[in-house]
Phi, psi and omega in degrees: 000315180298318180297320178296318179298315179299316180299314182295318178298313182294316180298318178295317181296318177297321177296318178299318178297316183293330186259001187256026182303330183285347185216104183300319182295325177295321181298307184291312180296318180298319181303310183283317187291323179292319187273310192217349187239147174264337172223149178219134177212157175230130176213130178053039177078008180250128178264125181235135175219156176241126183291160181293164182279344182205176178097203182294136174259143184251153168273140177240133174228124179239123181049239183262010180288150176293152177295147174214152179277128178285143178272162173295141179059026179277137176273123181246126180243120174258105189287159177309134176092357179298151184266320185202135175225136180231128174252122188226141166225187191307310185245004191217143175211153172234125179238132176247121183233135176292136178280127182308134176081359181257157180281304183227023180267135182228163168238143179247125181243125179249128184230130176238119180270101185265007185296327178295341182254012178088013182248204182247180171274123180259128182228136176227136180230136177225153176258150175204168180239135176280355174282343185275102182295344180290355177288345181300131180208084181261150177274000000 
C-alpha cells in the first residue's frame, strides 16, 4: 500500500512539474507540497518549508552537513546562498542545486526510481530564482 501511495504521489508531482511551465510558483510549491511539505515560502532568498504531519519521512542533506531524517511538522530553512539540498526517500528524491555562476538561480530536480515497479527512472528538472518572492505558496 505504501509503495503504491509513493508512486501515485510521485507520478502526480512529476505531472505537476511538467504542466506548470506557465507559473514558476506553482512548479516549486507543487513539487514540495505534493511530496513532503504542507507549507512552502520564499522570503529574502531563503526557502522555508514545513514537513507534513504524516506519511513518508525524508532524509535531508544540505551542502556538507550529514544526512538526517526529517520529523513530522518540522520547519526546514534553506538559507540564502546554500549550494545544494537533497530530500530523499527510498524511491524518490528532490534536489535543489545552485546554478554555477549565478547569484540566486537554482535548479530543482525531481527523480522517481520506478525500476522496482517494472519502469524506468523518471527525472524532471526546472530552474527558479530565490529572489522571486512570488514563489511563496502557503496553505
